[in-house]
VOBA-1610 file (N, C-alpha, C; in pm, whole numbers, padded with zeros to 5 digits, always signed):
BEGIN
Leu+02214+02539+02549Leu+02221+02490+02412Leu+02332+02399+02426Gly+02449+02399+02499Gly+02547+02344+02464Gly+02613+02351+02353Leu+02676+02263+02265Leu+02745+02246+02155Leu+02631+02312+02034Arg+02565+02294+02061Arg+02437+02317+01946Arg+02474+02490+01914Gly+02447+02549+02046Gly+02490+02723+02038Gly+02615+02749+01942Phe+02715+02654+01942Phe+02832+02666+01868Phe+02845+02646+01721Leu+02733+02562+01693Leu+02736+02531+01554Leu+02641+02630+01465Glu+02678+02787+01437Glu+02611+02851+01379Glu+02539+02812+01208Gly+02441+02826+01186Gly+02394+02811+01045Gly+02319+02634+01074Tyr+02353+02559+01216Tyr+02290+02419+01200Tyr+02163+02406+01289Ser+02085+02323+01278Ser+01974+02299+01338Ser+01956+02152+01355Pro+01913+02106+01483Pro+01889+01972+01501Pro+01805+01912+01381Cys+01819+01810+01342Cys+01730+01723+01262Cys+01600+01692+01360Thr+01487+01671+01246Thr+01353+01616+01294Thr+01344+01484+01272Leu+01243+01400+01307Leu+01231+01267+01323Leu+01207+01254+01144Thr+01177+01331+01096Thr+01164+01314+00927Thr+01268+01326+00863Ser+01349+01435+00889Ser+01455+01479+00828Ser+01600+01402+00859Met+01580+01325+00986Met+01698+01234+01000Met+01714+01120+00944Arg+01588+01095+00836Arg+01562+00947+00780Arg+01670+00968+00635Thr+01718+01117+00611Thr+01777+01101+00480Thr+01896+01048+00497Pro+01911+00977+00353Pro+02058+00894+00301Pro+02189+01002+00346Ser+02150+01120+00315Ser+02261+01203+00320Ser+02322+01198+00477Ile+02304+01163+00546Ile+02382+01122+00678Ile+02476+01019+00661Ile+02450+00927+00561Ile+02544+00831+00559Ile+02689+00824+00569Pro+02717+00936+00470Pro+02881+00978+00498Pro+02921+01025+00620Ser+02866+01080+00706Ser+02901+01109+00827Ser+02916+00977+00901Ile+02853+00891+00898Ile+02833+00771+00971Ile+02954+00665+00927Leu+02981+00695+00809Leu+03078+00602+00739Leu+03208+00699+00772Lys+03248+00805+00794Lys+03346+00880+00816Lys+03408+00842+00990Leu+03271+00839+01048Leu+03304+00773+01201Leu+03344+00620+01217His+03275+00559+01115His+03315+00412+01109His+03449+00383+01061Ser+03510+00479+00991Ser+03620+00468+00934Ser+03760+00407+01027Tyr+03709+00490+01166Tyr+03804+00450+01260Tyr+03806+00324+01336Ile+03915+00235+01324Ile+03927+00104+01381Ile+04006+00117+01470Pro+03941+00047+01600Pro+04005+00064+01716Pro+04126-00028+01726Pro+04201-00008+01842Pro+04329-00109+01819Pro+04266-00228+01858Ser+04349-00345+01807Ser+04294-00476+01856Ser+04268-00521+02011Gly+04161-00605+02028Gly+04103-00620+02149Gly+04015-00527+02209Leu+04017-00426+02146Leu+03925-00289+02203Leu+03788-00336+02149Gly+03658-00312+02224Gly+03536-00305+02169Gly+03450-00443+02182Pro+03489-00539+02158Pro+03343-00643+02144Pro+03318-00667+02273Thr+03382-00649+02363Thr+03324-00733+02534Thr+03262-00575+02581Glu+03285-00465+02542Glu+03247-00344+02617Glu+03086-00338+02603Leu+03011-00357+02501Leu+02880-00363+02508Leu+02799-00433+02581Trp+02884-00598+02583Trp+02821-00670+02651Trp+02830-00639+02801Asn+02934-00631+02836Asn+02983-00545+02989Asn+02911-00444+03034Gln+02851-00378+02933Gln+02770-00248+02998Gln+02651-00280+03023Leu+02571-00375+02907Leu+02444-00444+02934Leu+02448-00548+03086Asp+02567-00583+03129Asp+02562-00713+03242Asp+02548-00586+03353Thr+02640-00485+03340Thr+02670-00400+03459Thr+02528-00326+03460Trp+02461-00277+03370Trp+02297-00187+03387Trp+02211-00298+03415Leu+02224-00437+03373Leu+02123-00534+03443Leu+02147-00552+03579Ser+02254-00558+03624Ser+02279-00571+03772Ser+02220-00448+03846Glu+02240-00297+03825Glu+02187-00206+03832Glu+02040-00195+03832Ala+01966-00259+03720Ala+01823-00233+03734Ala+01781-00335+03817Lys+01833-00463+03824Lys+01737-00550+03939Lys+01790-00484+04075Asp+01883-00388+04115Asp+01903-00313+04217Asp+01782-00227+04221Ala+01755-00168+04129Ala+01668-00032+04124Ala+01521-00082+04139Gln+01492-00234+04099Gln+01366-00273+04117Gln+01329-00248+04277Lys+01459-00303+04359Lys+01429-00328+04487Lys+01384-00200+04561Lys+01413-00107+04494Lys+01421+00064+04554Lys+01337+00138+04527Val+01300+00151+04394Val+01168+00220+04356Val+01054+00158+04341Asn+00944+00245+04382Asn+00836+00218+04371Asn+00764+00298+04245Leu+00788+00179+04134Leu+00727+00235+04012Leu+00664+00103+03951Pro+00544+00098+03962Pro+00457-00005+03899Pro+00510-00072+03752Leu+00543+00032+03656Leu+00625-00040+03562Leu+00718-00090+03514Ile+00834-00042+03618Ile+00961-00099+03633Ile+00949-00247+03712Asn+00889-00212+03789Asn+00869-00359+03879Asn+00789-00472+03848Ser+00724-00444+03715Ser+00653-00520+03646Ser+00735-00629+03555Leu+00844-00528+03496Leu+00929-00607+03425Leu+01023-00715+03467Asn+01043-00834+03392Asn+01083-00934+03404Asn+01244-00948+03354Leu+01336-00905+03429Leu+01436-00892+03425Leu+01544-01029+03397Thr+01498-01133+03459Thr+01553-01257+03452Thr+01547-01298+03289Ser+01416-01284+03233Ser+01367-01295+03092Ser+01452-01230+02991Ile+01466-01082+03043Ile+01553-00983+02962Ile+01672-01058+02947Ser+01748-01084+03081Ser+01900-01132+03075Ser+01905-01254+02996Leu+01804-01342+02976Leu+01834-01460+02900Leu+01825-01425+02756Ser+01754-01328+02723Ser+01708-01260+02613Ser+01857-01241+02532Ile+01928-01121+02628Ile+02057-01077+02585Ile+02156-01181+02558Lys+02137-01285+02624Lys+02248-01413+02613Lys+02222-01481+02450Ser+02066-01494+02436Ser+02022-01542+02320Ser+02110-01443+02210Cys+02080-01333+02237Cys+02109-01222+02111Cys+02262-01221+02094Lys+02338-01246+02209Lys+02499-01249+02201Lys+02535-01360+02117Ser+02482-01508+02154Ser+02497-01649+02102Ser+02470-01618+01940Ser+02378-01553+01887Ser+02317-01565+01781Ser+02373-01464+01678Thr+02443-01348+01756Thr+02503-01228+01671Thr+02669-01256+01637Leu+02747-01319+01757Leu+02854-01309+01733Leu+02917-01424+01617Pro+02845-01509+01607Pro+02897-01598+01485Pro+02875-01515+01343Leu+02831-01414+01333Leu+02788-01322+01223Leu+02929-01247+01192Asn+03007-01220+01294Asn+03142-01167+01294Asn+03110-01011+01246Pro+03048-00944+01329Pro+03006-00783+01273Pro+03140-00726+01323Ser+03161-00619+01229Ser+03281-00551+01206Ser+03253-00448+01360Ile+03393-00419+01359Ile+03439-00327+01493Ile+03490-00192+01476Val+03406-00081+01507Val+03464+00029+01499Val+03436+00114+01570Phe+03479+00281+01552Phe+03421+00356+01659Phe+03289+00394+01619Cys+03207+00384+01716Cys+03046+00419+01717Cys+02998+00572+01799His+02904+00612+01736His+02858+00723+01799His+02753+00666+01937Asn+02681+00562+01894Asn+02575+00493+01982Asn+02459+00521+02023Asp+02455+00650+02008Asp+02341+00763+02025Asp+02301+00846+01908Leu+02267+00785+01802Leu+02233+00876+01662Leu+02087+00916+01643Leu+02035+00990+01780Leu+01885+01026+01797Leu+01895+01155+01680Ser+01792+01208+01656Ser+01759+01319+01609Ser+01822+01424+01632Gly+01817+01474+01789Gly+01893+01577+01838Gly+02032+01599+01829Asn+02106+01449+01807Asn+02233+01469+01805Asn+02295+01466+01626Ile+02245+01478+01574Ile+02223+01501+01409Ile+02206+01627+01365Met+02309+01731+01344Met+02293+01878+01335Met+02305+01901+01143Gln+02204+01993+01094Gln+02213+02007+00972Gln+02197+02153+00948Ser+02309+02157+00822Ser+02283+02299+00771Ser+02224+02286+00607Ser+02259+02415+00563Ser+02166+02364+00396Ser+02281+02301+00317Ser+02413+02267+00381Ser+02468+02168+00281Ser+02558+02077+00335Ser+02542+02061+00450Ser+02592+01958+00580Ser+02554+01872+00678Ile+02607+01811+00692Ile+02552+01753+00868Ile+02670+01689+00959Gln+02652+01759+01081Gln+02746+01737+01177Gln+02663+01658+01300Leu+02778+01550+01318Leu+02748+01463+01438Leu+02770+01520+01578Ile+02685+01521+01637Ile+02749+01591+01801Ile+02712+01511+01922Asp+02738+01524+02043Asp+02741+01440+02163Asp+02785+01306+02178Phe+02909+01298+02200Phe+02939+01172+02174Phe+02972+01113+02337Glu+02876+01145+02413Glu+02885+01106+02559Glu+02884+00934+02567Tyr+02817+00863+02450Tyr+02784+00708+02471Tyr+02924+00629+02387Gly+02962+00741+02326Gly+03072+00720+02195Gly+03176+00586+02233Ser+03206+00514+02165Ser+03289+00388+02190Ser+03331+00305+02085Pro+03443+00193+02098Pro+03438+00109+02006Pro+03330+00013+02020Asn+03249-00017+01881Asn+03127-00103+01914Asn+03138-00155+01765Tyr+03038-00250+01763Tyr+02980-00319+01618Tyr+02918-00186+01555Ala+02966-00184+01401Ala+02921-00078+01312Ala+02769-00105+01313Ala+02722-00244+01335Ala+02577-00278+01299Ala+02532-00206+01430Phe+02575-00214+01524Phe+02486-00168+01649Phe+02449-00033+01634Asp+02548+00081+01590Asp+02528+00195+01555Asp+02407+00208+01451Ile+02426+00112+01362Ile+02306+00143+01285Ile+02181+00123+01300Ala+02175+00017+01385Ala+02053-00051+01455Ala+02009+00074+01548Asn+02079+00119+01615Asn+02040+00235+01739Asn+01976+00359+01617His+02033+00395+01517His+02004+00499+01431His+01873+00482+01382Phe+01827+00334+01354Phe+01718+00289+01283Phe+01616+00312+01407Asn+01604+00245+01513Asn+01533+00261+01610Asn+01480+00411+01682Glu+01615+00492+01640Glu+01537+00601+01689Glu+01479+00720+01579Tyr+01463+00629+01475Tyr+01334+00677+01386Tyr+01207+00713+01463Ala+01184+00617+01594Ala+01056+00600+01639Ala+01057+00738+01744Gly+01163+00801+01790Gly+01150+00889+01861Gly+01117+00828+02015Gly+01022+00938+02074Gly+01005+00890+02236Gly+01119+00948+02326Thr+01215+01023+02304Thr+01309+01098+02396Thr+01207+01227+02440Asp+01118+01273+02392Asp+01045+01364+02450Asp+00940+01328+02546Thr+00848+01253+02505Thr+00747+01194+02563Thr+00772+01058+02658Gly+00875+00994+02606Gly+00888+00836+02714Gly+00821+00735+02605Val+00755+00773+02482Val+00634+00668+02435Val+00707+00688+02268Pro+00818+00622+02236Pro+00821+00588+02095Pro+00726+00573+01998Asp+00709+00587+01912Asp+00597+00560+01803Asp+00656+00497+01697Tyr+00669+00324+01722Tyr+00734+00235+01625Tyr+00667+00229+01483Lys+00564+00295+01474Lys+00504+00302+01328Lys+00595+00370+01240Leu+00662+00446+01285Leu+00757+00542+01198Leu+00874+00447+01184Leu+00873+00342+01217Leu+01034+00242+01162Leu+01029+00251+01022Met+01124+00262+00978Met+01132+00191+00820Met+01079+00071+00806Ser+01055+00034+00684Ser+01038-00098+00633Ser+01153-00166+00599Ser+01134-00316+00604Ser+01249-00377+00563Ser+01333-00325+00416Ala+01229-00296+00297Ala+01261-00278+00210Ala+01338-00135+00234Glu+01273-00027+00288Glu+01396+00092+00323Glu+01493+00079+00391Met+01499-00043+00494Met+01614-00059+00541Met+01729-00140+00474Arg+01688-00217+00342Arg+01786-00276+00271Arg+01855-00150+00181Glu+01772-00055+00132Glu+01799+00058+00077Glu+01908+00126+00104Trp+01907+00166+00222Trp+01963+00257+00340Trp+02094+00175+00335Ile+02102+00060+00368Ile+02213-00045+00410Ile+02291-00044+00247Glu+02216-00064+00156Glu+02277-00078+00023Glu+02377+00029-00020Ile+02318+00170+00031Ile+02419+00289+00026Ile+02527+00281+00110Tyr+02503+00242+00219Tyr+02615+00246+00312Tyr+02731+00149+00290Val+02676+00019+00217Val+02787-00090+00169Val+02853-00020+00029Arg+02776+00008-00039Arg+02820+00067-00175Arg+02930+00165-00123Glu+02909+00263-00054Glu+02988+00413-00017Glu+03110+00354+00087Lys+03102+00238+00186Lys+03202+00210+00225Lys+03307+00113+00155Gly+03270+00056+00043Gly+03366+00014-00049Gly+03421-00114-00003Glu+03541-00132+00002Glu+03638-00282+00018Glu+03595-00266+00212Gly+03557-00399+00251Gly+03525-00398+00389Gly+03407-00393+00423Gly+03287-00352+00350Gly+03172-00318+00356Gly+03092-00430+00406Gly+03102-00528+00322Gly+03065-00634+00345Gly+02943-00688+00256Glu+02854-00813+00263Glu+02747-00816+00186Glu+02623-00751+00241Val+02538-00720+00147Val+02443-00606+00203Val+02334-00715+00290Glu+02318-00835+00255Glu+02199-00932+00332Glu+02272-00983+00449Glu+02407-00962+00468Glu+02477-01006+00605Glu+02476-00907+00675Val+02527-00762+00639Val+02471-00618+00712Val+02342-00623+00751Met+02251-00655+00661Met+02111-00643+00715Met+02073-00738+00824Glu+02086-00861+00805Glu+02080-00960+00931Glu+02125-00917+01045Thr+02260-00867+01060Thr+02339-00827+01160Thr+02281-00700+01254Val+02238-00607+01169Val+02144-00492+01191Val+02018-00529+01277Glu+01932-00603+01162Glu+01805-00644+01283Glu+01842-00705+01392Arg+01945-00810+01413Arg+01948-00845+01559Arg+02009-00751+01674Phe+02095-00648+01601Phe+02137-00577+01712Phe+01997-00459+01719Met+01912-00458+01644Met+01787-00354+01659Met+01724-00439+01811Glu+01719-00541+01821Glu+01675-00629+01968Glu+01788-00595+02029Val+01930-00618+02058Val+02010-00551+02175Val+01938-00417+02187Asn+01964-00342+02094Asn+01917-00198+02130Asn+01836-00177+02236His+01721-00226+02198His+01615-00199+02283His+01636-00241+02452Tyr+01723-00351+02493Tyr+01762-00391+02591Tyr+01860-00292+02652Tyr+01962-00255+02520Tyr+02029-00130+02628Tyr+01968-00021+02655Trp+01883+00051+02597Trp+01820+00165+02637Trp+01719+00141+02707Gly+01647+00050+02731Gly+01572-00017+02852Gly+01652-00036+02989Leu+01736-00094+03000Leu+01805-00079+03097Leu+01882+00041+03140Trp+01929+00109+03050Trp+01971+00276+03095Trp+01864+00329+03160Ala+01763+00319+03108Ala+01632+00400+03171Ala+01585+00362+03292Ile+01596+00205+03339Ile+01562+00195+03476Ile+01683+00276+03560Val+01777+00244+03520Val+01920+00306+03613Val+01898+00463+03640Gln+01848+00518+03509Gln+01823+00691+03511Gln+01678+00700+03616Ala+01603+00608+03627Ala+01464+00625+03687Ala+01498+00608+03845Arg+01589+00515+03861Arg+01629+00492+04012Arg+01733+00622+04062Asn+01826+00665+03953Asn+01922+00777+04027Asn+01841+00957+04011Glu+01766+00949+03886Glu+01725+01062+03876Glu+01561+01107+03868Gly+01512+00967+03912Gly+01332+00975+03949Gly+01248+01006+03821Val+01136+00990+03800Val+01074+01000+03668Val+00979+01161+03687Glu+00998+01253+03735Glu+00958+01351+03758Glu+00964+01426+03605Glu+01121+01459+03571Glu+01134+01512+03451Glu+01096+01481+03343Phe+01119+01297+03325Phe+01112+01240+03220Phe+01074+01100+03283Pro+00961+01049+03199Pro+00888+00922+03271Pro+01014+00797+03187Tyr+01126+00783+03244Tyr+01213+00668+03252Tyr+01159+00536+03253Asp+01038+00556+03320Asp+00977+00416+03363Asp+00884+00355+03249Arg+00841+00453+03177Arg+00768+00439+03085Arg+00847+00395+02939Tyr+00944+00484+02942Tyr+01063+00450+02837Tyr+01115+00310+02845Ala+01157+00269+02964Ala+01183+00157+02963Ala+01095+00030+02929Tyr+00972+00053+02993Tyr+00860-00081+02927Tyr+00823-00061+02799Glu+00861+00060+02722Glu+00825+00076+02582Glu+00914-00012+02498Arg+01065+00030+02552Arg+01181-00029+02479Arg+01186-00192+02512Phe+01146-00221+02618Phe+01142-00355+02634Phe+01045-00451+02571Ala+00916-00399+02577Ala+00814-00429+02484Ala+00798-00440+02317Gln+00929-00339+02297Gln+00969-00377+02142Gln+01059-00442+02126Gly+01162-00450+02210Gly+01241-00575+02201Gly+01200-00742+02204Ala+01087-00728+02270Ala+01023-00851+02277Ala+00956-00879+02138Lys+00893-00797+02088Lys+00863-00813+01933Lys+00970-00839+01850Glu+01087-00746+01846Glu+01215-00823+01794Glu+01257-00970+01822Arg+01248-00995+01921Arg+01306-01130+01957Arg+01205-01252+01905Lys+01072-01191+01906Lys+00969-01322+01838Lys+01015-01333+01686Lys+01037-01178+01645Lys+01052-01195+01501Lys+01185-01291+01454Arg+01295-01264+01552Arg+01421-01337+01517Arg+01409-01492+01523Leu+01343-01480+01665Leu+01320-01682+01689Leu+01206-01722+01530Ser+01129-01637+01477Ser+01043-01695+01368Ser+01125-01697+01241Ala+01236-01605+01241Ala+01312-01597+01118Ala+01372-01732+01126Ser+01473-01784+01233Ser+01531-01885+01270Ser+01483-02016+01248Lys+01343-02024+01313Lys+01267-02131+01284Lys+01241-02157+01148Lys+01208-02070+01064Lys+01176-02073+00923Lys+01275-02131+00835Ser+01424-02046+00892Ser+01563-02098+00838Ser+01600-02253+00852Trp+01540-02302+00964Trp+01557-02435+01003Trp+01454-02520+00958Asn+01335-02490+00911Asn+01259-02583+00866Asn+01295-02578+00727Arg+01363-02487+00654Arg+01398-02484+00547Arg+01523-02569+00487Tyr+01603-02550+00604Tyr+01748-02669+00600Tyr+01677-02798+00597Ala+01575-02844+00734Ala+01543-02942+00728Ala+01452-03007+00601Gly+01397-02921+00509Gly+01336-02989+00409Gly+01443-03017+00306Tyr+01530-02916+00264Tyr+01641-02984+00204Tyr+01711-03104+00256Ala+01730-03099+00390Ala+01795-03244+00413Ala+01706-03362+00382Thr+01568-03313+00395Thr+01463-03410+00356Thr+01477-03477+00229Leu+01517-03372+00138Leu+01492-03414+00028Leu+01625-03465-00031Gly+01723-03447+00049Gly+01878-03493-00008Gly+01857-03643+00024Val+01814-03693+00140Val+01782-03848+00208Val+01696-03884+00099Ala+01606-03859+00066Ala+01499-03896-00024Ala+01552-03909-00143Ala+01644-03829-00198Ala+01686-03850-00333Ala+01798-03980-00350Ala+01895-03957-00205Ala+02003-04075-00172Ala+01942-04214-00202Ala+01801-04211-00118Ala+01716-04333-00101Ala+01675-04398-00237Gly+01613-04289-00314Gly+01572-04307-00470Gly+01669-04359-00532Ile+01815-04305-00532Ile+01922-04371-00620Ile+01964-04494-00554Tyr+01984-04505-00427Tyr+01972-04667-00395Tyr+01907-04779-00453Val+01760-04753-00439Val+01658-04820-00480Val+01687-04848-00587Gly+01689-04748-00690Gly+01705-04762-00830Gly+01814-04876-00845Trp+01958-04814-00809Trp+02041-04928-00813Trp+02057-05071-00783Lys+01985-05084-00689Lys+01967-05214-00658Lys+01851-05298-00756Phe+01762-05218-00772Phe+01682-05268-00898Phe+01750-05346-01032Leu+01845-05211-01083Leu+01898-05225-01192Leu+01981-05346-01161Gly+02036-05341-01057Gly+02139-05487-01019Gly+02066-05611-01032Lys+01970-05616-00960Lys+01887-05727-00986Lys+01833-05770-01125Lys+01798-05658-01226Lys+01752-05699-01382Lys+01862-05753-01432Lys+01997-05685-01399Lys+02111-05736-01485Lys+02143-05890-01458Lys+02082-05939-01336Lys+02139-06093-01303Lys+02016-06177-01360
//
């Protein structure tokens, strides 16, 4: 039972009960710890690079069709794309749990306790939230998350509104936090997908289907990537539309000015 055995009166959350906003104060308390300057931003990306290298090695050593079918070069490019599109948003760096799945959230009749900080580290607050949202799909028992259980955009916004409001100063704007969390949801799939490949190499897949879990996480990451790129394209088209209108308006003003100038003569 580990630590769970010492928390009398507590039991692990289920995929249903973990959705309660009552967990937000516990996350905010954790996120109130600000790491010393210089710690945090590179750790996530360095970990991804390390696991990516190990995953490539694993593909050469394991005879697992699901893992061998994965295009790690494409995944590497997706991670770089995520990094370049996320960093300009200047996400806040705090101490994060990084693994807020249902089994690591203990609840009693009156309080919530977070446990198992094995993956805890300075990281982006938005990554921690994104990880928590992705864990609504489960899959840590069967290897197959059910992504139909994820929150809708409206539900995510409502959760983030509470987080930002209760955080107060430094909480950021809801839309900014929402956008950053959505981008880190994609990163989070690559994070645990690569982890699962390394676990498959180190532990095998007899006790848990790490190969299936990796495959499912990457598949969902690809869907998130498609959504991100589509949103970027729409944003660019909107910008281009505004720019075109601006040019047209300027041209109209110029033509009108020339016409009036001629009339005066």
